[in-house]
C-alpha positions as CSV (number, residue, x, y, z in Angstrom):
1,X,31.7,35.0,51.5
2,X,34.2,33.5,49.2
3,X,33.4,33.6,45.3
4,X,31.7,30.0,44.2
5,X,33.6,28.3,41.8
6,X,31.4,27.0,39.2
7,X,32.6,23.7,37.6
8,X,30.5,22.7,34.4
9,X,33.2,19.5,33.5
10,X,32.4,16.2,35.0
11,X,29.8,13.8,35.6
12,X,27.3,12.4,38.7
13,X,26.6,8.9,38.3
14,X,23.0,8.4,40.0
15,X,23.0,5.1,41.6
16,X,20.7,3.3,44.0
17,X,21.1,2.7,47.7
18,X,22.3,6.3,48.8
19,X,22.5,6.1,52.6
20,X,19.6,7.4,54.5
21,X,20.1,10.2,57.4
22,X,20.6,7.8,60.2
23,X,23.6,6.5,62.5
24,X,24.0,3.3,64.1
25,X,26.6,2.3,66.3
26,X,28.5,-1.2,64.8
27,X,28.9,-3.7,67.9
28,X,32.6,-3.9,68.8
29,X,34.3,-6.3,66.6
30,X,36.3,-9.6,67.9
31,X,39.2,-8.4,65.7
32,X,40.7,-5.4,63.5
33,X,43.2,-5.2,61.3
34,X,46.1,-2.4,59.2
35,X,46.9,-2.9,56.4
36,X,50.1,-1.7,54.9
37,X,48.9,-1.8,51.3
38,X,46.7,0.8,52.0
39,X,49.6,3.2,51.8
40,X,51.2,4.4,48.8
41,X,55.0,3.9,49.0
42,X,55.3,2.6,52.3
43,X,58.1,-0.2,52.9
44,X,56.8,-1.7,56.4
45,X,59.3,-3.2,59.0
46,X,57.2,-4.7,61.7
47,X,57.4,-3.6,65.5
48,X,55.2,-6.1,67.1
49,X,54.8,-10.2,66.7
50,X,52.1,-12.5,67.3
51,X,51.1,-12.4,70.7
52,X,52.0,-9.1,71.8
53,X,49.6,-7.0,73.8
54,X,49.0,-3.4,72.2
55,X,46.8,-0.3,73.3
56,X,44.9,2.0,71.0
57,X,47.5,4.3,69.6
58,X,50.4,1.7,70.2
59,X,53.1,1.3,67.2
60,X,52.3,-1.8,64.8
61,X,55.1,-0.9,62.2
62,X,56.7,1.6,60.5
63,X,58.1,3.1,57.2
64,X,61.7,1.6,56.3
65,X,62.1,4.5,53.9
66,X,61.4,7.2,56.9
67,X,61.3,5.4,60.3
68,X,59.5,8.2,62.3
69,X,56.6,7.5,60.5
70,X,54.6,4.8,62.8
71,X,51.1,3.3,61.8
72,X,48.9,2.5,65.3
73,X,46.8,-0.2,66.1
74,X,43.1,1.1,66.0
75,X,42.2,-0.7,69.5
76,X,44.0,-2.2,72.6
77,X,44.2,-6.0,72.6
78,X,46.4,-8.8,71.6
79,X,48.4,-9.5,68.0
80,X,46.6,-12.5,67.0
81,X,47.9,-12.5,63.2
82,X,50.7,-11.2,60.9
83,X,49.4,-12.0,57.5
84,X,52.1,-12.6,54.4
85,X,51.5,-13.1,51.0
86,X,53.9,-13.7,48.2
87,X,57.7,-13.0,49.1
88,X,56.5,-12.4,52.6
89,X,55.0,-9.5,51.7
90,X,53.4,-7.7,54.7
91,X,49.6,-7.7,54.2
92,X,47.9,-6.9,57.4
93,X,48.2,-7.0,61.1
94,X,45.2,-8.5,63.0
95,X,44.5,-7.2,66.5
96,X,42.2,-9.2,68.6
97,X,40.4,-6.5,70.5
98,X,39.8,-6.3,74.5
99,X,36.6,-6.1,75.8
100,X,37.5,-2.8,77.4
101,X,39.5,-0.5,75.4
102,X,42.8,0.9,77.0
103,X,44.4,4.0,75.1
104,X,48.0,4.9,74.8
105,X,48.1,8.4,76.6
106,X,49.8,11.2,75.0
107,X,51.2,14.6,76.6
108,X,49.4,17.3,74.8
109,X,50.4,21.1,75.3
110,X,48.2,23.7,74.7
111,X,48.3,24.7,70.9
112,X,49.0,28.1,71.9
113,X,52.4,26.9,73.2
114,X,53.1,24.5,70.4
115,X,55.7,25.1,67.9
116,X,55.7,23.3,64.4
117,X,58.0,20.5,65.4
118,X,55.8,20.0,68.8
119,X,52.9,19.2,66.4
120,X,54.9,17.4,64.1
121,X,56.4,15.3,66.7
122,X,52.8,14.5,68.4
123,X,51.7,13.4,65.1
124,X,54.8,11.1,64.5
125,X,54.5,9.9,68.0
126,X,51.2,9.2,68.0
127,X,51.0,7.2,64.4
128,X,48.7,9.9,62.7
129,X,51.3,11.4,60.9
130,X,50.0,8.9,57.7
131,X,46.6,11.1,57.6
132,X,48.9,13.8,56.1
133,X,49.3,13.6,52.2
134,X,51.4,15.3,49.7
135,X,50.8,16.7,46.6
136,X,52.5,15.9,43.9
137,X,52.3,12.1,43.8
138,X,49.9,11.3,46.5
139,X,52.1,10.0,49.1
140,X,52.7,10.3,52.6
141,X,54.2,13.5,53.4
142,X,57.7,14.1,54.3
143,X,57.7,15.7,57.9
144,X,60.9,17.8,57.0
145,X,59.0,19.6,53.9
146,X,57.6,23.0,54.5
147,X,54.2,23.0,52.3
148,X,53.2,26.0,50.9
149,X,49.6,25.4,51.7
150,X,47.2,22.8,53.3
151,X,43.9,21.8,51.9
152,X,41.1,20.0,53.1
153,X,37.8,19.0,51.2
154,X,35.0,19.3,53.1
155,X,32.7,17.2,51.0
156,X,32.7,14.2,48.7
157,X,30.8,14.3,45.3
158,X,31.5,10.7,44.2
159,X,28.6,8.4,43.8
160,X,26.9,7.6,46.9
161,X,29.4,9.3,49.0
162,X,28.3,10.1,52.7
163,X,27.5,13.9,53.5
164,X,30.1,14.9,55.8
165,X,28.0,17.2,57.0
166,X,25.9,14.6,58.6
167,X,28.8,12.2,59.4
168,X,30.7,14.9,61.4
169,X,27.6,16.8,62.7
170,X,29.0,16.1,66.4
171,X,32.4,16.9,65.7
172,X,32.7,20.7,65.5
173,X,35.2,21.1,68.5
174,X,37.7,18.3,66.8
175,X,37.6,19.8,63.4
176,X,38.4,23.3,64.4
177,X,41.2,21.8,67.1
178,X,42.2,19.6,63.9
179,X,42.6,22.5,61.7
180,X,44.4,24.6,64.2
181,X,46.7,22.1,64.8
182,X,47.3,21.9,61.0
183,X,47.8,25.8,60.7
184,X,51.2,24.9,62.6
185,X,52.7,22.9,60.1
186,X,52.6,25.5,57.5
187,X,53.7,29.2,56.8
188,X,50.7,29.6,53.9
189,X,47.0,28.9,54.8
190,X,44.9,26.0,55.5
191,X,42.1,26.2,52.7
192,X,38.6,23.9,53.2
193,X,36.6,23.2,50.0
194,X,32.6,23.5,50.9
195,X,30.1,22.8,48.6
196,X,28.1,25.7,47.1
197,X,25.3,26.7,49.3
198,X,26.2,24.5,52.2
199,X,24.9,25.6,55.6
200,X,25.8,22.5,57.8
201,X,28.7,22.2,60.4
202,X,31.7,22.1,57.6
203,X,30.6,25.9,56.7
204,X,31.0,26.7,60.4
205,X,34.7,25.9,60.4
206,X,36.1,29.8,59.6
207,X,39.3,29.1,61.0
208,X,40.3,27.9,57.7
209,X,40.1,29.9,54.4
210,X,36.9,28.6,52.8
211,X,36.1,27.8,49.1
212,X,33.0,27.2,47.9
213,X,32.3,24.9,44.5
214,X,29.3,23.7,42.3
215,X,29.3,21.5,39.8
216,X,29.4,17.6,39.1
217,X,32.0,15.1,40.4
218,X,35.0,15.3,40.5
219,X,33.9,18.9,42.3
220,X,34.7,17.3,45.6
221,X,38.1,15.5,45.1
222,X,40.8,17.6,47.0
223,X,43.1,17.6,43.6
224,X,40.5,19.6,41.6
225,X,40.1,22.3,44.7
226,X,43.8,22.6,44.5
227,X,44.0,23.2,41.1
228,X,41.5,26.0,40.9
229,X,42.9,27.9,44.2
230,X,46.4,27.2,44.6
231,X,47.7,24.7,41.7
232,X,51.0,22.6,42.7
233,X,53.7,23.7,40.1
234,X,57.4,21.8,39.8
235,X,59.4,22.1,43.1
236,X,56.1,23.1,45.3
237,X,54.7,20.8,47.6
238,X,50.7,20.9,49.2
239,X,49.3,18.7,52.1
240,X,46.1,17.4,51.9
241,X,44.1,16.0,54.8
242,X,40.6,13.8,54.5
243,X,38.0,15.8,56.7
244,X,36.9,12.6,58.7
245,X,40.9,12.7,59.5
246,X,40.8,16.4,60.6
247,X,38.5,15.3,63.4
248,X,40.9,12.1,64.5
249,X,43.5,14.7,64.9
250,X,41.4,17.0,66.8
251,X,40.7,14.5,69.3
252,X,44.0,13.7,69.9
253,X,45.0,17.2,71.2
254,X,41.5,17.7,72.7
255,X,41.7,14.3,74.7
256,X,45.6,13.0,74.4
257,X,44.2,9.9,72.8
258,X,44.2,8.1,69.4
259,X,40.7,7.5,68.8
260,X,39.8,5.8,65.5
261,X,36.2,6.2,65.6
262,X,35.0,7.3,62.0
263,X,31.4,7.1,60.7
264,X,30.9,5.2,57.2
265,X,28.6,5.3,54.7
266,X,27.2,1.6,54.0
267,X,25.6,2.1,50.3
268,X,24.9,0.4,47.2
269,X,21.9,-1.2,45.6
270,X,22.6,-4.4,47.0
271,X,22.2,-3.1,50.7
272,X,18.5,-3.7,52.2
273,X,19.0,-0.8,54.8
274,X,21.6,1.7,53.3
275,X,22.5,4.1,56.4
276,X,25.9,5.3,58.3
277,X,27.9,3.4,60.7
278,X,30.1,4.5,63.3
279,X,32.7,2.2,63.8
280,X,36.3,2.0,64.6
281,X,39.0,2.1,61.6
282,X,40.2,-1.4,60.5
283,X,36.8,-3.1,61.4
284,X,35.7,-6.4,59.4
285,X,33.6,-5.5,56.6
286,X,30.9,-7.9,57.7
287,X,30.6,-5.9,60.9
288,X,29.2,-3.4,58.9
289,X,27.2,-5.2,56.7
290,X,25.9,-8.1,58.7
291,X,22.4,-9.1,58.0
292,X,22.1,-6.2,55.5
293,X,22.9,-7.6,52.3
294,X,20.0,-8.0,49.9
295,X,19.6,-12.1,49.3
296,X,20.7,-13.0,45.7
297,X,19.2,-15.1,43.0
298,X,21.0,-18.7,42.5
299,X,24.1,-18.0,40.7
300,X,24.4,-14.3,41.8
301,X,27.2,-12.6,43.7
302,X,27.9,-9.1,44.6
303,X,31.0,-7.1,45.1
304,X,32.0,-5.5,48.3
305,X,34.0,-2.1,47.5
306,X,36.3,-0.6,50.2
307,X,35.3,3.0,49.2
308,X,33.1,4.2,46.2
309,X,32.5,2.5,42.8
310,X,35.0,4.4,41.0
311,X,38.0,4.5,43.2
312,X,37.2,1.9,45.8
313,X,39.3,-1.7,46.1
314,X,37.1,-5.2,46.2
315,X,37.1,-6.7,49.4
316,X,36.5,-10.2,50.5
317,X,33.8,-11.2,53.1
318,X,36.4,-11.6,55.4
319,X,38.2,-8.6,54.8
320,X,38.9,-5.3,56.7
321,X,37.7,-1.7,56.2
322,X,40.4,0.2,54.7
323,X,42.4,2.7,57.0
324,X,41.1,5.9,55.8
325,X,37.7,4.7,53.8
326,X,34.5,6.6,54.5
327,X,32.2,4.3,52.8
328,X,31.3,0.6,52.1
329,X,29.4,-0.1,48.5
330,X,27.8,-3.2,47.5
331,X,26.9,-3.9,44.0
332,X,26.2,-6.8,41.9
333,X,28.9,-8.8,40.5
334,X,29.0,-8.2,36.9
335,X,30.2,-11.7,35.7
336,X,26.9,-12.5,33.7
337,X,26.9,-11.6,30.0
338,X,23.9,-11.0,27.5
339,X,23.6,-12.1,24.3
340,X,24.0,-9.1,21.7
341,X,23.5,-7.1,24.7
342,X,24.8,-4.2,22.8
343,X,21.7,-4.6,20.3
344,X,19.2,-4.4,23.1
345,X,17.8,-1.0,24.0
346,X,18.7,-1.0,27.7
347,X,16.3,1.3,29.3
348,X,17.9,0.3,32.6
349,X,21.2,1.1,31.5
350,X,23.7,4.1,31.9
351,X,25.6,5.7,29.3
352,X,28.1,8.6,29.0
353,X,27.0,8.2,25.3
354,X,23.5,8.5,23.9
355,X,24.0,4.9,22.8
356,X,21.4,4.0,25.6
357,X,18.1,6.3,26.2
358,X,19.3,7.2,30.3
359,X,20.1,10.6,28.7
360,X,16.5,11.0,28.6
361,X,16.3,10.4,32.4
362,X,18.8,12.5,34.1
363,X,17.4,12.1,37.5
364,X,16.8,8.0,37.5
365,X,18.8,6.2,39.7
366,X,20.6,2.8,38.3
367,X,21.5,-0.4,39.6
368,X,24.8,-1.1,37.9
369,X,27.2,-4.2,38.1
370,X,30.9,-4.2,37.3
371,X,30.6,-5.7,33.8
372,X,32.8,-3.8,31.5
373,X,30.6,-4.4,28.3
374,X,33.9,-4.8,26.4
375,X,37.3,-5.7,26.3
376,X,40.7,-3.9,26.2
377,X,41.3,-1.6,23.0
378,X,44.1,0.9,21.7
379,X,43.3,4.5,22.7
380,X,41.3,6.4,20.3
381,X,41.6,10.2,20.2
382,X,38.4,11.4,20.6
383,X,38.7,14.4,23.0
384,X,36.2,12.2,25.6
385,X,38.4,13.0,28.8
386,X,38.3,16.3,28.7
387,X,34.8,16.6,29.2
388,X,35.3,14.7,32.9
389,X,38.2,16.4,34.3
390,X,37.7,20.0,35.3
391,X,41.4,20.9,35.2
392,X,43.5,22.9,32.2
393,X,44.8,19.1,31.3
394,X,45.0,17.5,28.2
395,X,44.3,14.1,29.8
396,X,45.0,11.5,26.7
397,X,48.1,13.2,25.9
398,X,49.2,12.9,29.8
399,X,48.2,9.4,29.7
400,X,50.2,8.7,26.5
401,X,53.6,10.4,28.0
402,X,53.4,8.2,31.1
403,X,53.0,5.2,28.7
404,X,56.2,6.4,26.9
405,X,57.9,7.0,29.9
406,X,58.6,10.4,28.5
407,X,59.4,12.4,32.1
408,X,59.6,15.7,30.2
409,X,56.4,15.7,28.9
410,X,54.9,14.4,32.1
411,X,55.8,17.2,33.8
412,X,55.1,19.6,31.3
413,X,51.3,18.0,31.0
414,X,50.2,17.9,34.7
415,X,51.6,14.9,36.6
416,X,52.4,17.1,39.6
417,X,48.6,17.8,39.7
418,X,47.0,14.4,39.5
419,X,46.6,11.0,41.2
420,X,44.4,8.2,40.5
421,X,41.2,9.2,41.8
422,X,41.4,12.8,39.2
423,X,40.8,10.8,36.3
424,X,38.6,7.9,37.8
425,X,35.6,9.3,35.8
426,X,37.8,9.1,32.6
427,X,38.4,5.2,33.0
428,X,34.6,4.9,33.7
429,X,33.9,6.9,30.0
430,X,36.9,5.4,28.3
431,X,35.6,3.3,25.3
432,X,38.9,1.5,25.4
433,X,38.7,-0.2,28.7
434,X,42.0,1.0,29.6
435,X,43.4,0.9,33.3
436,X,43.7,4.6,33.5
437,X,44.3,4.9,37.6
438,X,46.9,2.2,37.6
439,X,48.7,4.1,34.5
440,X,48.4,7.5,36.4
441,X,49.8,5.6,39.6
442,X,52.7,3.9,37.5
443,X,53.7,7.2,36.1
444,X,54.0,8.8,39.6
445,X,56.0,6.1,40.6
446,X,58.3,6.8,37.7
447,X,58.5,10.2,38.8
448,X,59.6,9.5,42.1
449,X,62.0,6.9,41.1
450,X,63.6,9.1,38.4
451,X,63.5,12.5,40.4
452,X,63.6,11.6,44.0
């Protein structure tokens, strides 16, 4: 058995609304959508027009920077809308779903007879290649690269995150097949991070190199796991794949179709019955939340988040579930302010400092809203961020190097090892209220522009 890697730095934010362990099937929605904005660095070029008929797995658009990378429709039906924003930016392609789904059929050979080129070609042709994300930079991998290894995180430690052992309890065969397919893409190893003392289906995936992790969030972040197992140095490339996407890749190689069904955790303090819902990717968020949001008092509103509260994106009621999201969270909107609130005892509020009394109740779950409780201030050198990033990186100095646009210092301080989610806890704890995740992405985009 692998040695357990014990992480002490980090923070578990305990929120109300954890999903109960039951899975329901969401009814098929009228429309589904794919948004190019869900993919970092992609410049989309349409392959369809309104009124075109598509099948599940038919390409909707491709990346101008890499025309081989296709993005498929999650369902069969007709393209009902092409949504554009400012300067005709492509925001979404909406497909009106057929009552009975039809799938593009892909010719799949036995993996024993497949070469790396065969597996790559099938993932590109089927539109599943965008599931393969490269480090550094957290962008879609270049099919021409040879990664030194591939990493899968088998658990999610973010607030209210789904239990992947439960969500994927019936996907063992697809997970194994997906891992076997990924092993064809690298001369190195396929690694999987597993929560310590885990005895679920993830721990049964013995066809990957297993590593066990204990500790608070962000122990489940794949970037943290890479750092402690096989760090990314300058000139090296590591690929990552989300565990639910591994199952979708496995279904392609088992059945020859693109089946984008996944299990979502519907969570948050404003959900009546937090639970798991099985649905097709790109479904309307309200098809997962219908009749399940608590009634609000007059003037109160909720925020619907695609993903978790740290890294997810705010979504309107008429929005759609993000391409690779694994949960939808609903919490109170923080648009109300308390008079001299900073001076109140705040027994029902959570703080990383001892300003409130939450430190006396480590197991209490909180109903938190989105209020920042303060405005933007200059950075203060406190050493605070190091408490929440279990990497040998000085996050504050890295952020300052990014703001200064100093490429050399960014390289030396670890820009190749991090993406936004790795510093999300630093943003949560930041007394200066800075948009740290945006700063990290700006730094990554600068690196891409200057060095590629």
